[in-house]
VOBAGU-189916 format. One record per residue (C-alpha): residue number from 1; residue in three letters; x negated, y, z. Coordinates in steps of 0.05 Angstrom, whole numbers, plus 5000, padded with zeros to 4 digits. Layout:
<nodes>
+-----+--------+------+------+------+
| num | residu |   xx |   yy |   zz |
+-----+--------+------+------+------+
| NUM |    ala |    X |    Y |    Z |
...
+-----+--------+------+------+------+
</nodes>
This chain:
<nodes>
+-----+--------+------+------+------+
| num | residu |   xx |   yy |   zz |
+-----+--------+------+------+------+
|   1 |    unk | 8472 | 0701 | 0910 |
|   2 |    unk | 8507 | 0660 | 0857 |
|   3 |    unk | 8581 | 0675 | 0848 |
|   4 |    unk | 8604 | 0605 | 0870 |
|   5 |    unk | 8565 | 0611 | 0935 |
|   6 |    unk | 8591 | 0681 | 0946 |
|   7 |    unk | 8662 | 0656 | 0937 |
|   8 |    unk | 8650 | 0599 | 0987 |
|   9 |    unk | 8620 | 0649 | 1036 |
|  10 |    unk | 8680 | 0695 | 1030 |
|  11 |    unk | 8728 | 0637 | 1040 |
|  12 |    unk | 8690 | 0610 | 1100 |
|  13 |    unk | 8683 | 0678 | 1134 |
|  14 |    unk | 8757 | 0693 | 1126 |
|  15 |    unk | 8776 | 0626 | 1157 |
|  16 |    unk | 8725 | 0632 | 1213 |
|  17 |    unk | 8738 | 0704 | 1233 |
|  18 |    unk | 8803 | 0729 | 1202 |
|  19 |    unk | 8766 | 0785 | 1166 |
|  20 |    unk | 8794 | 0799 | 1097 |
|  21 |    unk | 8780 | 0839 | 1033 |
|  22 |    unk | 8709 | 0813 | 1039 |
|  23 |    unk | 8656 | 0831 | 0988 |
|  24 |    unk | 8582 | 0816 | 0988 |
|  25 |    unk | 8538 | 0878 | 0986 |
|  26 |    unk | 8465 | 0890 | 0972 |
|  27 |    unk | 8404 | 0861 | 1006 |
|  28 |    unk | 8380 | 0908 | 1059 |
|  29 |    unk | 8308 | 0930 | 1069 |
|  30 |    unk | 8267 | 0906 | 1128 |
|  31 |    unk | 8245 | 0838 | 1154 |
|  32 |    unk | 8193 | 0793 | 1122 |
|  33 |    unk | 8218 | 0724 | 1138 |
|  34 |    unk | 8293 | 0725 | 1127 |
|  35 |    unk | 8345 | 0756 | 1081 |
|  36 |    unk | 8390 | 0810 | 1110 |
|  37 |    unk | 8451 | 0829 | 1069 |
|  38 |    unk | 8510 | 0876 | 1076 |
|  39 |    unk | 8581 | 0849 | 1077 |
|  40 |    unk | 8640 | 0897 | 1067 |
|  41 |    unk | 8708 | 0879 | 1096 |
|  42 |    unk | 8773 | 0915 | 1109 |
|  43 |    unk | 8758 | 0912 | 1184 |
|  44 |    unk | 8689 | 0942 | 1176 |
|  45 |    unk | 8618 | 0925 | 1155 |
|  46 |    unk | 8581 | 0862 | 1175 |
|  47 |    unk | 8510 | 0835 | 1165 |
|  48 |    unk | 8492 | 0767 | 1135 |
|  49 |    unk | 8426 | 0735 | 1157 |
|  50 |    unk | 8397 | 0672 | 1125 |
|  51 |    unk | 8329 | 0643 | 1106 |
|  52 |    unk | 8299 | 0659 | 1038 |
|  53 |    unk | 8340 | 0629 | 0982 |
|  54 |    unk | 8286 | 0582 | 0956 |
|  55 |    unk | 8268 | 0555 | 1025 |
|  56 |    unk | 8306 | 0491 | 1039 |
|  57 |    unk | 8284 | 0445 | 1096 |
|  58 |    unk | 8308 | 0418 | 1163 |
|  59 |    unk | 8272 | 0476 | 1197 |
|  60 |    unk | 8291 | 0531 | 1149 |
|  61 |    unk | 8346 | 0560 | 1192 |
|  62 |    unk | 8315 | 0547 | 1260 |
|  63 |    unk | 8296 | 0620 | 1269 |
|  64 |    unk | 8364 | 0646 | 1248 |
|  65 |    unk | 8399 | 0598 | 1295 |
|  66 |    unk | 8352 | 0618 | 1352 |
|  67 |    unk | 8366 | 0691 | 1337 |
|  68 |    unk | 8441 | 0680 | 1339 |
|  69 |    unk | 8436 | 0642 | 1405 |
|  70 |    unk | 8395 | 0698 | 1435 |
|  71 |    unk | 8440 | 0756 | 1415 |
|  72 |    unk | 8502 | 0717 | 1434 |
|  73 |    unk | 8473 | 0709 | 1504 |
|  74 |    unk | 8448 | 0781 | 1509 |
|  75 |    unk | 8506 | 0819 | 1478 |
|  76 |    unk | 8542 | 0863 | 1528 |
|  77 |    unk | 8481 | 0862 | 1574 |
|  78 |    unk | 8427 | 0891 | 1529 |
|  79 |    unk | 8423 | 0930 | 1463 |
|  80 |    unk | 8430 | 0876 | 1410 |
|  81 |    unk | 8475 | 0867 | 1349 |
|  82 |    unk | 8545 | 0839 | 1360 |
|  83 |    unk | 8549 | 0764 | 1343 |
|  84 |    unk | 8607 | 0749 | 1296 |
|  85 |    unk | 8598 | 0679 | 1267 |
|  86 |    unk | 8548 | 0623 | 1259 |
|  87 |    unk | 8552 | 0571 | 1204 |
|  88 |    unk | 8507 | 0510 | 1208 |
|  89 |    unk | 8536 | 0477 | 1146 |
|  90 |    unk | 8488 | 0485 | 1087 |
|  91 |    unk | 8545 | 0466 | 1039 |
|  92 |    unk | 8573 | 0537 | 1043 |
|  93 |    unk | 8516 | 0577 | 1013 |
|  94 |    unk | 8460 | 0526 | 1011 |
|  95 |    unk | 8433 | 0543 | 1080 |
|  96 |    unk | 8458 | 0556 | 1150 |
|  97 |    unk | 8470 | 0630 | 1163 |
|  98 |    unk | 8492 | 0680 | 1216 |
|  99 |    unk | 8539 | 0740 | 1212 |
| 100 |    unk | 8533 | 0799 | 1259 |
| 101 |    unk | 8564 | 0867 | 1267 |
| 102 |    unk | 8538 | 0926 | 1227 |
| 103 |    unk | 8501 | 0980 | 1264 |
| 104 |    unk | 8496 | 1049 | 1233 |
| 105 |    unk | 8425 | 1065 | 1255 |
| 106 |    unk | 8356 | 1082 | 1229 |
| 107 |    unk | 8292 | 1041 | 1233 |
| 108 |    unk | 8229 | 1083 | 1241 |
| 109 |    unk | 8156 | 1069 | 1225 |
| 110 |    unk | 8110 | 1127 | 1207 |
| 111 |    unk | 8155 | 1188 | 1201 |
| 112 |    unk | 8213 | 1219 | 1238 |
| 113 |    unk | 8278 | 1233 | 1201 |
| 114 |    unk | 8271 | 1304 | 1172 |
| 115 |    unk | 8332 | 1329 | 1209 |
| 116 |    unk | 8303 | 1309 | 1277 |
| 117 |    unk | 8257 | 1355 | 1317 |
| 118 |    unk | 8187 | 1338 | 1293 |
| 119 |    unk | 8146 | 1350 | 1357 |
| 120 |    unk | 8113 | 1301 | 1405 |
| 121 |    unk | 8172 | 1308 | 1452 |
| 122 |    unk | 8214 | 1269 | 1402 |
| 123 |    unk | 8160 | 1216 | 1394 |
| 124 |    unk | 8155 | 1207 | 1469 |
| 125 |    unk | 8231 | 1203 | 1475 |
| 126 |    unk | 8229 | 1146 | 1424 |
| 127 |    unk | 8177 | 1110 | 1465 |
| 128 |    unk | 8217 | 1115 | 1529 |
| 129 |    unk | 8281 | 1092 | 1494 |
| 130 |    unk | 8243 | 1033 | 1464 |
| 131 |    unk | 8214 | 1007 | 1530 |
| 132 |    unk | 8277 | 1020 | 1570 |
| 133 |    unk | 8317 | 0979 | 1520 |
| 134 |    unk | 8266 | 0924 | 1525 |
| 135 |    unk | 8268 | 0928 | 1600 |
| 136 |    unk | 8344 | 0916 | 1599 |
| 137 |    unk | 8330 | 0850 | 1565 |
| 138 |    unk | 8275 | 0830 | 1614 |
| 139 |    unk | 8316 | 0849 | 1675 |
| 140 |    unk | 8370 | 0797 | 1658 |
| 141 |    unk | 8366 | 0731 | 1696 |
| 142 |    unk | 8359 | 0683 | 1637 |
| 143 |    unk | 8387 | 0626 | 1678 |
| 144 |    unk | 8455 | 0660 | 1678 |
| 145 |    unk | 8459 | 0664 | 1602 |
| 146 |    unk | 8417 | 0609 | 1570 |
| 147 |    unk | 8401 | 0535 | 1581 |
| 148 |    unk | 8332 | 0513 | 1604 |
| 149 |    unk | 8321 | 0482 | 1535 |
| 150 |    unk | 8316 | 0551 | 1504 |
| 151 |    unk | 8242 | 0556 | 1521 |
| 152 |    unk | 8184 | 0533 | 1565 |
| 153 |    unk | 8159 | 0594 | 1601 |
| 154 |    unk | 8105 | 0560 | 1641 |
| 155 |    unk | 8040 | 0556 | 1600 |
| 156 |    unk | 8067 | 0595 | 1541 |
| 157 |    unk | 8005 | 0638 | 1532 |
| 158 |    unk | 7957 | 0579 | 1538 |
| 159 |    unk | 7997 | 0538 | 1488 |
| 160 |    unk | 7996 | 0596 | 1439 |
| 161 |    unk | 7922 | 0608 | 1445 |
| 162 |    unk | 7904 | 0535 | 1438 |
| 163 |    unk | 7953 | 0526 | 1380 |
| 164 |    unk | 7927 | 0584 | 1339 |
| 165 |    unk | 7854 | 0569 | 1353 |
| 166 |    unk | 7868 | 0500 | 1325 |
| 167 |    unk | 7906 | 0525 | 1264 |
| 168 |    unk | 7853 | 0575 | 1246 |
| 169 |    unk | 7797 | 0524 | 1255 |
| 170 |    unk | 7834 | 0475 | 1210 |
| 171 |    unk | 7852 | 0526 | 1156 |
| 172 |    unk | 7790 | 0569 | 1160 |
| 173 |    unk | 7775 | 0613 | 1100 |
| 174 |    unk | 7724 | 0662 | 1130 |
| 175 |    unk | 7682 | 0673 | 1192 |
| 176 |    unk | 7719 | 0709 | 1248 |
| 177 |    unk | 7675 | 0702 | 1309 |
| 178 |    unk | 7718 | 0749 | 1349 |
| 179 |    unk | 7778 | 0704 | 1339 |
| 180 |    unk | 7741 | 0648 | 1375 |
| 181 |    unk | 7707 | 0690 | 1429 |
| 182 |    unk | 7770 | 0729 | 1447 |
| 183 |    unk | 7811 | 0664 | 1447 |
| 184 |    unk | 7761 | 0635 | 1496 |
| 185 |    unk | 7766 | 0699 | 1539 |
| 186 |    unk | 7842 | 0693 | 1540 |
| 187 |    unk | 7838 | 0621 | 1564 |
| 188 |    unk | 7787 | 0638 | 1618 |
| 189 |    unk | 7823 | 0699 | 1644 |
| 190 |    unk | 7897 | 0681 | 1640 |
| 191 |    unk | 7932 | 0711 | 1700 |
| 192 |    unk | 7978 | 0669 | 1744 |
| 193 |    unk | 8051 | 0683 | 1729 |
| 194 |    unk | 8114 | 0656 | 1763 |
| 195 |    unk | 8165 | 0701 | 1729 |
| 196 |    unk | 8202 | 0691 | 1663 |
| 197 |    unk | 8251 | 0730 | 1621 |
| 198 |    unk | 8281 | 0725 | 1552 |
| 199 |    unk | 8225 | 0752 | 1508 |
| 200 |    unk | 8230 | 0778 | 1437 |
| 201 |    unk | 8159 | 0758 | 1417 |
| 202 |    unk | 8154 | 0810 | 1361 |
| 203 |    unk | 8176 | 0874 | 1396 |
| 204 |    unk | 8157 | 0942 | 1368 |
| 205 |    unk | 8191 | 1005 | 1343 |
| 206 |    unk | 8201 | 0975 | 1273 |
| 207 |    unk | 8249 | 0924 | 1303 |
| 208 |    unk | 8293 | 0976 | 1336 |
| 209 |    unk | 8352 | 1015 | 1308 |
| 210 |    unk | 8359 | 1086 | 1332 |
| 211 |    unk | 8419 | 1132 | 1327 |
| 212 |    unk | 8419 | 1174 | 1263 |
| 213 |    unk | 8423 | 1239 | 1302 |
| 214 |    unk | 8366 | 1229 | 1351 |
| 215 |    unk | 8321 | 1183 | 1392 |
| 216 |    unk | 8374 | 1139 | 1424 |
| 217 |    unk | 8367 | 1063 | 1419 |
| 218 |    unk | 8426 | 1027 | 1389 |
| 219 |    unk | 8398 | 0956 | 1381 |
| 220 |    unk | 8337 | 0912 | 1381 |
| 221 |    unk | 8335 | 0869 | 1318 |
| 222 |    unk | 8299 | 0807 | 1292 |
| 223 |    unk | 8305 | 0756 | 1348 |
| 224 |    unk | 8281 | 0696 | 1307 |
| 225 |    unk | 8221 | 0684 | 1353 |
| 226 |    unk | 8258 | 0694 | 1419 |
| 227 |    unk | 8239 | 0647 | 1476 |
| 228 |    unk | 8226 | 0648 | 1551 |
| 229 |    unk | 8161 | 0675 | 1580 |
| 230 |    unk | 8127 | 0728 | 1621 |
| 231 |    unk | 8160 | 0794 | 1600 |
| 232 |    unk | 8091 | 0827 | 1597 |
| 233 |    unk | 8082 | 0789 | 1532 |
| 234 |    unk | 8132 | 0836 | 1499 |
| 235 |    unk | 8108 | 0898 | 1536 |
| 236 |    unk | 8036 | 0882 | 1515 |
| 237 |    unk | 8052 | 0882 | 1441 |
| 238 |    unk | 8093 | 0946 | 1447 |
| 239 |    unk | 8037 | 0982 | 1484 |
| 240 |    unk | 7984 | 0957 | 1436 |
| 241 |    unk | 8017 | 0996 | 1380 |
| 242 |    unk | 8027 | 1058 | 1423 |
| 243 |    unk | 7977 | 1116 | 1418 |
| 244 |    unk | 7920 | 1075 | 1389 |
| 245 |    unk | 7847 | 1096 | 1384 |
| 246 |    unk | 7845 | 1159 | 1341 |
| 247 |    unk | 7771 | 1149 | 1328 |
| 248 |    unk | 7783 | 1085 | 1288 |
| 249 |    unk | 7770 | 1096 | 1214 |
| 250 |    unk | 7829 | 1051 | 1197 |
| 251 |    unk | 7873 | 1014 | 1246 |
| 252 |    unk | 7897 | 0944 | 1236 |
| 253 |    unk | 7971 | 0948 | 1218 |
| 254 |    unk | 7966 | 1023 | 1228 |
| 255 |    unk | 8037 | 1033 | 1201 |
| 256 |    unk | 8070 | 0996 | 1259 |
| 257 |    unk | 8094 | 1048 | 1309 |
| 258 |    unk | 8050 | 1096 | 1268 |
| 259 |    unk | 8091 | 1153 | 1296 |
| 260 |    unk | 8054 | 1149 | 1362 |
| 261 |    unk | 7983 | 1146 | 1333 |
| 262 |    unk | 7969 | 1216 | 1358 |
| 263 |    unk | 7926 | 1239 | 1416 |
| 264 |    unk | 7981 | 1281 | 1448 |
| 265 |    unk | 8031 | 1223 | 1454 |
| 266 |    unk | 8050 | 1200 | 1523 |
| 267 |    unk | 7999 | 1154 | 1557 |
| 268 |    unk | 8015 | 1080 | 1553 |
| 269 |    unk | 8020 | 1080 | 1629 |
| 270 |    unk | 8081 | 1126 | 1624 |
| 271 |    unk | 8117 | 1075 | 1582 |
| 272 |    unk | 8095 | 1018 | 1627 |
| 273 |    unk | 8119 | 1056 | 1688 |
| 274 |    unk | 8187 | 1067 | 1655 |
| 275 |    unk | 8192 | 0993 | 1640 |
| 276 |    unk | 8175 | 0975 | 1712 |
| 277 |    unk | 8227 | 1025 | 1738 |
| 278 |    unk | 8283 | 0988 | 1702 |
| 279 |    unk | 8258 | 0916 | 1712 |
| 280 |    unk | 8230 | 0922 | 1782 |
| 281 |    unk | 8169 | 0883 | 1757 |
| 282 |    unk | 8098 | 0908 | 1764 |
| 283 |    unk | 8053 | 0915 | 1704 |
| 284 |    unk | 7986 | 0907 | 1739 |
| 285 |    unk | 7959 | 0856 | 1689 |
| 286 |    unk | 7988 | 0885 | 1626 |
| 287 |    unk | 7918 | 0898 | 1596 |
| 288 |    unk | 7910 | 0823 | 1589 |
| 289 |    unk | 7975 | 0818 | 1551 |
| 290 |    unk | 7957 | 0875 | 1505 |
| 291 |    unk | 7894 | 0836 | 1485 |
| 292 |    unk | 7936 | 0773 | 1477 |
| 293 |    unk | 7985 | 0810 | 1432 |
| 294 |    unk | 7931 | 0838 | 1386 |
| 295 |    unk | 7895 | 0771 | 1383 |
| 296 |    unk | 7958 | 0729 | 1371 |
| 297 |    unk | 7981 | 0776 | 1315 |
| 298 |    unk | 7913 | 0771 | 1281 |
| 299 |    unk | 7912 | 0695 | 1288 |
| 300 |    unk | 7982 | 0687 | 1258 |
| 301 |    unk | 7975 | 0735 | 1199 |
| 302 |    unk | 7906 | 0708 | 1180 |
| 303 |    unk | 7947 | 0651 | 1150 |
| 304 |    unk | 7976 | 0699 | 1098 |
| 305 |    unk | 7906 | 0724 | 1082 |
| 306 |    unk | 7885 | 0652 | 1071 |
| 307 |    unk | 7940 | 0644 | 1019 |
| 308 |    unk | 7918 | 0709 | 0986 |
| 309 |    unk | 7845 | 0687 | 0986 |
| 310 |    unk | 7866 | 0622 | 0952 |
| 311 |    unk | 7906 | 0658 | 0899 |
| 312 |    unk | 7973 | 0632 | 0925 |
| 313 |    unk | 7999 | 0700 | 0947 |
| 314 |    unk | 7987 | 0769 | 0918 |
| 315 |    unk | 8022 | 0826 | 0952 |
| 316 |    unk | 7997 | 0892 | 0981 |
| 317 |    unk | 8013 | 0865 | 1050 |
| 318 |    unk | 7972 | 0802 | 1040 |
| 319 |    unk | 7914 | 0838 | 1007 |
| 320 |    unk | 7912 | 0888 | 1065 |
| 321 |    unk | 7900 | 0831 | 1114 |
| 322 |    unk | 7828 | 0826 | 1090 |
| 323 |    unk | 7818 | 0889 | 1132 |
| 324 |    unk | 7876 | 0886 | 1181 |
| 325 |    unk | 7858 | 0820 | 1215 |
| 326 |    unk | 7786 | 0839 | 1233 |
| 327 |    unk | 7810 | 0908 | 1253 |
| 328 |    unk | 7861 | 0879 | 1301 |
| 329 |    unk | 7807 | 0835 | 1332 |
| 330 |    unk | 7760 | 0894 | 1340 |
| 331 |    unk | 7814 | 0932 | 1376 |
| 332 |    unk | 7826 | 0874 | 1423 |
| 333 |    unk | 7751 | 0871 | 1437 |
| 334 |    unk | 7751 | 0945 | 1454 |
| 335 |    unk | 7809 | 0936 | 1502 |
| 336 |    unk | 7772 | 0880 | 1538 |
| 337 |    unk | 7713 | 0927 | 1546 |
| 338 |    unk | 7750 | 0991 | 1565 |
| 339 |    unk | 7821 | 0976 | 1585 |
| 340 |    unk | 7885 | 1005 | 1557 |
| 341 |    unk | 7940 | 1026 | 1604 |
| 342 |    unk | 7915 | 1093 | 1628 |
+-----+--------+------+------+------+
</nodes>
């Protein structure tokens, strides 16, 4: 960040919060769509969140604003970062931004911290912490904390399927027959639902911070896509990444919750049962939402593969989507055939 913008940020934050001796720290790892940066102050560490520096549009900060609204509503009721300040004035640093409290935790993907016990018991404890934290979010009556304008829960799944079928048909770069056939299956088999919760829409272990000394959930991060919908939407994505098919030669997005890709991990039903115990909701139709999660992820990230195919993006992540998208769709197809929550 340029020195002039940094100075404006320091001045604004001091006036808005009373924090002082403020210095801007390094960009932190994690997150693909927004910038996360450390802020040091005399009163303690903070976290700055804003859209990518070169992205300037009326919608550039919509996700950050939505995230800040969500954690402001959930804080004190569920494990989320502490909201500190929101700035919608792009004159300060060039874009709207949010400031939250710092959490001294660890984000996990494929390996456990070396100082932790390395057995499956630790992996299973992580899984239970993860779903119980999610359940705390889902158990909250959203009407008590958010306005109706925050989301449209009725018809969310159908709108998503129809939207992404349309996008992929318009921007098609390769044949993906499973994208179309599974999309049709989702529309034909959508279960009736009359319940709604605040939903994260991208919930998995990578978006959780655990305590440094063991599997204890401190916070759920990255709420840019939060909305209102059937809570099984979140549970479905979480379970999709839990104890996946060990016979697959290479999983789509195999690194996500890769810790649990082992045959001795707890059954997905154990995690679903733990979620139901906290929420009081049944999970009878969660298989459908596991399929929806895998399909929706494939449909969304196929856009990045399209950019790579056209030579507009060249990263290991984008190149890997040549395999990952069809692999996600094959996993969804297998779940339709054989079920998931066992």
